N, C-alpha and C positions, 0 to 999 in steps of 0.2 A: 619792372624784376630784369635781370641780365640772366643771359644764357638758360634763357627757358626753356624745355621740351614737353611735351605732354606728360609724360614719366617724370620728369622734376615738379610738375604744376601738384600731379595727382599724390606723389608723394610727401611733398609741403602741406596738401590738407589734409593726409595721413596722420601725420606726425602734430598738427596743430588740434586734431580731433585728438590724440591720444592725449597729448596737454589740457585739452581743457576737460576731459574728464577725468582728469587725476585731481582738476584744481575743483570739478563737483563735487570731489568728497571731503569738503573742508566743514562743513555740518554736519560732518557724519561722526557724534561722539564716542563710539566704541573705538578705540586706537588699534584694537588688535584687527579688527574687521579692517580696519578705514587701510592699514597695512597690508595685509592680505590682498585687496583691492589694489595697491597700486603695485604691487608684485604683479597680478595678476594682468594688469595692462600693460604694463611694460613688457613680458613674458606672450603677449599676443601681438607687438608690435612689433617686436623681433620673429613672431613665427612669418610674419607676412615675408620674408627675405630668406625665409630657412627652405633648402628642400628638402627630401623625406627622409634620406639617410640620417637628417640632425634629428636630435629631441629635446625638449627644455621643462625642468622640472624644477623643486623645490625641495632641500632635502640633505643628508648629508653624503660626503664622499667617503669610500672605504676602499683601504687594499687588502691584498689576498694574506694579510698579515696578523690583521684583524683592528689595524689603526684606524682614528676615525676623525674627519675635519668637525669642525662647531660646523650649526647649522647654515647653509648658505640659501640666501633669497633666490635665487637663480642659478641652475646650472646644467648648461649645452656640453649635449655629449654626441657621439658618433655611434649608433646603435650595430651601426657593420663592423664594430670591434667586441663590444660587448653589450647588451641591453641592462636596464637598470636588474640590478638582482628584486627588488621590492620595487614594487610603484603602485599608488593609485591614486587616481585625479591628483596626477599631477608631484605629489610629494613622495618620494623617494631616497633610496638607496643605491648609490649612484659605482659603479668599480673606476678606481682612479684610472684605468688603462685607456676607459671613454672618453675620461673626461675633458672638454678643450677649451671652458672659459667659464669662469665662475663673475657673478655677477652684485652687488649690494644695491637694495631702491633704499633711499632714504627719504622721507616727508620733508626734511629739511637738513640743507647741505650745508653743515657748520664744519670750524675745525675742527673740532672734538669729534663728531662723527667721521673726518676724516681719517683722524688719528686712529680710534679707536675700530676701523677699517683694515687699516696697516697692519696694527695687532693683529687681525684675525686671520690675513691672511700671510701673516710672517708664519703664524701657526702652522697654516694651513701649509705649509712649504716645507716648515719642519718636519710635521707630523709625514707629509705622504714621501718625502724624501727618505727615510729611513727605508725605505722598500729597495732591497739588494739585487731584486733581482730585475728591475728595472731598468731602459738603458737612460745614459744622460739626457739623452735631447728628449726625453716626456718633460715638457713642461706645459703649463696651466695659462690662458689669460686670464687678468683680473682688470675689475675695472667697478667704477661705485656711480652708480647716481641718482641727483636729489632733484628737489620740486619747489622750494620757497625757501626763504630766508635771504639774507642780505648779503651782496659781495664778501665774500672771505677779503681781509684786506694782503695778505702776505698772496693772494690768487690773479687779483682784479685789474693788478697790471700785467699785461701781455710780454713785457720786456724784462721783469723779475724773476728767475725762476729759484731766486738761491736757496725761498722754504722746499720748496720740490724737491728739489739736489741735494739737502741736507737732510732731509726728514722723510721723506716718503723711496722706497725701495724695493715695495712689493706690488703696490697700485701701479698700475699701467697706463689705465684711462680713469681720467674724473670730467664729470659733465654735469654742470647747474643749468637746469633747462631755463634757456631762454635769458641764460645768464650771460655763459661760456663755457669752454671745452677743454680741457689739456690731454695732450697725448704725448706718451715718451716715444720716440724714434729710433729703430733700434740701430740704425746704418750709423748714428752719430752722438747714440747714449743721452740725448738732450729733448729736455721738456717743449712743447711748441705748442701754442692759442689759438684759438680761435673765438673770436668775440661773437656775442649775441647777434641777433639777427630775427626781428618779431616778425617778418612776413614769410621766408621760409624755415627757421628753427635750424638752420645752417649747421649751429654747434651742436648740436642733439643729432642731426644726423651722423657730421660727422663721427661721432662718439658710436654708433650706432654703427657706420660702415665699416668702419676700422676694425670694431670687433668680427662681425661680422666678418669681415674678407679673411682676417686673420685666422680665424675660427677653419674656413676651409683649408688655409694653406696649412694649418697644422693637421686640419684630418688626413690632406697627403703623405706627410709625414710621419702621421698614427702608423698610417697603412703600409709605409715603406717598411718599419717594424715587425708587422703584423705575418708580410707576406718574406721576411728573412728565412724562414724555415718553422717547424712544428713549436710550439710555446705552447706549452699547456695552462692557457687563458682561463678559463672555465674550471676545468680542473681543479687548479689550484683557489678556487673562490669555495666550490661546493663538494669538494673530497674530503674526508677524514684523515687519508692517509699521509703520513708526515714527505715523503718523496713521491709526488705526484709525475706520471706519465704519460 
């Protein structure tokens, strides 16, 4: 193993354990329970690398005007901005201003599941961007992770980005555990490939680290907006007057 350290070896063990837990659900017949457990295991993995200011749940995202997203498998928020308006056992309603990332979790990563998720995130961006009071630089990270299925022909070649460039505009990170990951780099707006590593699950580490490193960056930018002066964030959600101050 190259470039090995105590923390890297421990992380590899965590990621392999996570993958084995997901695969252990294969014989579970109840699809809804199986899906909920996959989401729970993924949330637990992400939680290992997030500090206490962040929260993870599942549910819908709303804005102060009443716009609502579809249900999202994993929602990462910054509680310093606004806490979930409603939340019980991880399921909740999350104000858009505090949402930093949304992730879809799929048992089998297929071309159709990616295309369906692209449409879901397109709807998310369309609905949430209707909120005129929000600053233009409020944006949300969006990714998809899956565990089984054959390599998708359009994605298995790390040198061919044409399908992603043509069809994917709202997903920014794709991970097929123990197969590959694709990340879009903002610097040159191009998709970057990472092949599988059966020993360290590097493709999954890369997906996770990219999401969470960018969550921290977005959190800092979001807090700058809050600190620019008084904004009635909470008032806009809970008060019934049309013009709140």
